[in-house]
Chimera marker file (.cmm) of the C-alpha trace (Angstrom):
<marker_set name="trace">
<marker id="1" x="17.962" y="18.398" z="-12.036" r="1" g="1" b="0" radius="0.5"/>
<marker id="2" x="18.962" y="17.954" z="-8.154" r="1" g="1" b="0" radius="0.5"/>
<marker id="3" x="16.065" y="19.303" z="-7.016" r="1" g="1" b="0" radius="0.5"/>
<marker id="4" x="13.653" y="17.411" z="-9.227" r="1" g="1" b="0" radius="0.5"/>
<marker id="5" x="15.216" y="14.231" z="-8.660" r="1" g="1" b="0" radius="0.5"/>
<marker id="6" x="15.066" y="14.823" z="-4.948" r="1" g="1" b="0" radius="0.5"/>
<marker id="7" x="10.891" y="15.667" z="-5.205" r="1" g="1" b="0" radius="0.5"/>
<marker id="8" x="10.339" y="12.559" z="-7.440" r="1" g="1" b="0" radius="0.5"/>
<marker id="9" x="12.427" y="10.156" z="-5.056" r="1" g="1" b="0" radius="0.5"/>
<marker id="10" x="9.940" y="11.666" z="-1.871" r="1" g="1" b="0" radius="0.5"/>
<marker id="11" x="7.119" y="11.784" z="-4.007" r="1" g="1" b="0" radius="0.5"/>
<marker id="12" x="7.004" y="7.892" z="-4.917" r="1" g="1" b="0" radius="0.5"/>
<marker id="13" x="8.196" y="7.029" z="-1.287" r="1" g="1" b="0" radius="0.5"/>
<marker id="14" x="5.167" y="9.026" z="-0.263" r="1" g="1" b="0" radius="0.5"/>
<marker id="15" x="2.953" y="7.075" z="-2.999" r="1" g="1" b="0" radius="0.5"/>
<marker id="16" x="4.343" y="3.946" z="-1.483" r="1" g="1" b="0" radius="0.5"/>
<marker id="17" x="3.796" y="4.290" z="1.893" r="1" g="1" b="0" radius="0.5"/>
<marker id="18" x="0.410" y="5.754" z="1.049" r="1" g="1" b="0" radius="0.5"/>
<marker id="19" x="-0.516" y="2.468" z="-0.268" r="1" g="1" b="0" radius="0.5"/>
<marker id="20" x="0.808" y="0.541" z="2.685" r="1" g="1" b="0" radius="0.5"/>
<marker id="21" x="-1.061" y="2.407" z="4.369" r="1" g="1" b="0" radius="0.5"/>
<marker id="22" x="-4.567" y="2.074" z="2.648" r="1" g="1" b="0" radius="0.5"/>
<marker id="23" x="-3.447" y="-1.800" z="2.762" r="1" g="1" b="0" radius="0.5"/>
<marker id="24" x="-3.452" y="-2.072" z="6.234" r="1" g="1" b="0" radius="0.5"/>
<marker id="25" x="-6.948" y="-0.432" z="6.315" r="1" g="1" b="0" radius="0.5"/>
<marker id="26" x="-8.511" y="-2.873" z="4.108" r="1" g="1" b="0" radius="0.5"/>
<marker id="27" x="-7.207" y="-5.887" z="5.632" r="1" g="1" b="0" radius="0.5"/>
<marker id="28" x="-8.994" y="-6.831" z="9.160" r="1" g="1" b="0" radius="0.5"/>
<marker id="29" x="-11.528" y="-7.110" z="6.534" r="1" g="1" b="0" radius="0.5"/>
<marker id="30" x="-9.829" y="-9.775" z="4.199" r="1" g="1" b="0" radius="0.5"/>
<marker id="31" x="-8.320" y="-12.658" z="5.994" r="1" g="1" b="0" radius="0.5"/>
<marker id="32" x="-12.313" y="-14.034" z="7.248" r="1" g="1" b="0" radius="0.5"/>
<marker id="33" x="-12.919" y="-13.660" z="3.062" r="1" g="1" b="0" radius="0.5"/>
<marker id="34" x="-9.578" y="-15.332" z="2.113" r="1" g="1" b="0" radius="0.5"/>
<marker id="35" x="-10.512" y="-18.338" z="4.410" r="1" g="1" b="0" radius="0.5"/>
<marker id="36" x="-13.314" y="-18.719" z="2.791" r="1" g="1" b="0" radius="0.5"/>
<marker id="37" x="-12.088" y="-18.915" z="-0.451" r="1" g="1" b="0" radius="0.5"/>
<marker id="38" x="-9.321" y="-21.158" z="0.854" r="1" g="1" b="0" radius="0.5"/>
<marker id="39" x="-11.902" y="-23.727" z="2.057" r="1" g="1" b="0" radius="0.5"/>
<marker id="40" x="-13.990" y="-23.134" z="-0.828" r="1" g="1" b="0" radius="0.5"/>
<link id1="1" id2="2" r="1" g="1" b="0" radius="0.2"/>
<link id1="2" id2="3" r="1" g="1" b="0" radius="0.2"/>
<link id1="3" id2="4" r="1" g="1" b="0" radius="0.2"/>
<link id1="4" id2="5" r="1" g="1" b="0" radius="0.2"/>
<link id1="5" id2="6" r="1" g="1" b="0" radius="0.2"/>
<link id1="6" id2="7" r="1" g="1" b="0" radius="0.2"/>
<link id1="7" id2="8" r="1" g="1" b="0" radius="0.2"/>
<link id1="8" id2="9" r="1" g="1" b="0" radius="0.2"/>
<link id1="9" id2="10" r="1" g="1" b="0" radius="0.2"/>
<link id1="10" id2="11" r="1" g="1" b="0" radius="0.2"/>
<link id1="11" id2="12" r="1" g="1" b="0" radius="0.2"/>
<link id1="12" id2="13" r="1" g="1" b="0" radius="0.2"/>
<link id1="13" id2="14" r="1" g="1" b="0" radius="0.2"/>
<link id1="14" id2="15" r="1" g="1" b="0" radius="0.2"/>
<link id1="15" id2="16" r="1" g="1" b="0" radius="0.2"/>
<link id1="16" id2="17" r="1" g="1" b="0" radius="0.2"/>
<link id1="17" id2="18" r="1" g="1" b="0" radius="0.2"/>
<link id1="18" id2="19" r="1" g="1" b="0" radius="0.2"/>
<link id1="19" id2="20" r="1" g="1" b="0" radius="0.2"/>
<link id1="20" id2="21" r="1" g="1" b="0" radius="0.2"/>
<link id1="21" id2="22" r="1" g="1" b="0" radius="0.2"/>
<link id1="22" id2="23" r="1" g="1" b="0" radius="0.2"/>
<link id1="23" id2="24" r="1" g="1" b="0" radius="0.2"/>
<link id1="24" id2="25" r="1" g="1" b="0" radius="0.2"/>
<link id1="25" id2="26" r="1" g="1" b="0" radius="0.2"/>
<link id1="26" id2="27" r="1" g="1" b="0" radius="0.2"/>
<link id1="27" id2="28" r="1" g="1" b="0" radius="0.2"/>
<link id1="28" id2="29" r="1" g="1" b="0" radius="0.2"/>
<link id1="29" id2="30" r="1" g="1" b="0" radius="0.2"/>
<link id1="30" id2="31" r="1" g="1" b="0" radius="0.2"/>
<link id1="31" id2="32" r="1" g="1" b="0" radius="0.2"/>
<link id1="32" id2="33" r="1" g="1" b="0" radius="0.2"/>
<link id1="33" id2="34" r="1" g="1" b="0" radius="0.2"/>
<link id1="34" id2="35" r="1" g="1" b="0" radius="0.2"/>
<link id1="35" id2="36" r="1" g="1" b="0" radius="0.2"/>
<link id1="36" id2="37" r="1" g="1" b="0" radius="0.2"/>
<link id1="37" id2="38" r="1" g="1" b="0" radius="0.2"/>
<link id1="38" id2="39" r="1" g="1" b="0" radius="0.2"/>
<link id1="39" id2="40" r="1" g="1" b="0" radius="0.2"/>
</marker_set>
């Protein structure tokens, strides 16, 4: 159970970091779109 719990925590951390990395890669193209939406 101890190893399983550690593996689950490790997997969750990796998923969170991967989501942040994927989100950061999308950021450069989003600000312009967001500004256009705000002004509309």
